[in-house]
C-alpha positions as CSV (number, residue, x, y, z in Angstrom):
1,D,47.2,79.0,141.2
2,A,44.6,81.7,140.7
3,S,45.3,83.3,144.1
4,K,49.0,83.8,143.3
5,Y,48.0,85.5,140.0
6,L,45.4,87.7,141.7
7,D,48.1,88.8,144.2
8,A,50.4,89.6,141.3
9,V,47.6,91.6,139.5
10,V,47.0,93.6,142.7
11,R,50.7,94.3,143.2
12,E,51.1,95.5,139.6
13,A,48.0,97.7,139.8
14,L,49.4,99.3,142.9
15,R,52.8,99.8,141.2
16,I,51.0,101.6,138.3
17,N,48.5,103.6,140.4
18,S,50.0,103.9,143.9
19,P,47.8,105.2,146.7
20,G,50.8,107.2,148.0
21,L,50.9,109.7,145.1
22,A,53.8,112.1,146.1
23,Q,56.6,113.0,148.5
24,M,57.9,116.4,149.2
25,R,61.5,117.0,150.5
26,T,63.7,120.1,151.1
27,A,67.3,120.1,149.9
28,L,69.5,120.3,153.0
29,A,72.5,121.3,150.9
30,D,73.3,122.3,147.3
31,L,73.2,119.3,145.1
32,E,72.9,118.0,141.6
33,L,69.9,115.8,140.7
34,C,69.8,114.3,137.3
35,G,72.1,116.9,135.9
36,L,70.1,119.8,137.4
37,R,71.4,122.1,140.1
38,V,69.2,122.1,143.2
39,P,70.0,124.9,145.7
40,Q,69.9,124.4,149.5
41,G,66.4,125.0,150.8
42,A,64.7,124.2,147.5
43,N,61.5,122.1,147.6
44,I,61.8,118.8,145.8
45,F,58.6,117.1,144.7
46,L,58.6,113.4,143.8
47,N,55.6,112.1,141.9
48,V,55.7,108.5,143.1
49,M,52.9,107.5,140.7
50,T,54.8,108.6,137.7
51,A,58.1,107.1,139.0
52,H,56.5,103.7,139.3
53,A,54.0,103.8,136.5
54,L,56.3,103.1,133.6
55,E,59.7,101.8,132.9
56,L,61.7,104.5,131.1
57,T,62.7,102.4,128.1
58,P,65.8,103.4,126.1
59,D,63.4,104.3,123.3
60,Y,61.4,106.7,125.4
61,L,64.6,108.3,126.8
62,Q,66.2,108.6,123.4
63,R,63.1,110.3,122.0
64,Y,62.2,112.6,124.9
65,G,65.2,112.7,127.2
66,P,67.0,115.6,125.6
67,Q,63.8,117.6,125.4
68,V,63.0,117.0,129.0
69,A,66.6,117.9,130.1
70,A,66.4,121.1,128.1
71,G,63.0,122.0,129.6
72,G,61.2,121.5,126.3
73,P,57.8,120.1,125.8
74,V,57.1,116.4,125.5
75,P,54.2,115.4,123.3
76,V,52.7,112.9,125.7
77,P,54.1,112.5,129.2
78,S,54.9,108.9,129.9
79,H,52.4,108.5,132.8
80,L,49.6,109.8,130.5
81,D,50.4,107.6,127.5
82,L,47.6,105.1,128.0
83,Q,49.0,102.7,125.4
84,A,52.4,102.7,127.2
85,V,50.6,102.1,130.5
86,R,48.7,99.2,129.1
87,S,51.8,97.7,127.6
88,A,53.7,98.1,130.9
89,F,51.0,96.2,132.9
90,K,52.8,92.9,133.5
91,P,51.6,91.1,136.7
92,E,54.0,88.2,135.8
93,R,56.9,90.4,137.0
94,W,55.7,89.6,140.6
95,M,55.5,85.8,140.1
96,E,58.2,83.3,140.7
97,P,59.2,81.4,137.6
98,D,57.7,77.9,137.4
99,P,60.5,75.4,137.9
100,A,58.5,72.7,136.0
101,K,58.7,74.7,132.7
């Protein structure tokens, strides 16, 4: 059904390019986030677009994870890697499997 596929395409487009781009929070207590110490009162910025744009594949994490954790440069940030964005665009993820197949 074309309307179901259109719905899946719209959902996938919104996943990759969300209209709600970011959230800001303030740490209410000292905490550790992804191995980094965040002191009470620090501002935490969550880029929703980046978080939903791509799956962090084991390959990406293996290549760039240590650099990112060490504060080093990453050649192409995942959300700006257009080839990766294109390959991550999969409307089918929103569709129910066809029981007839």
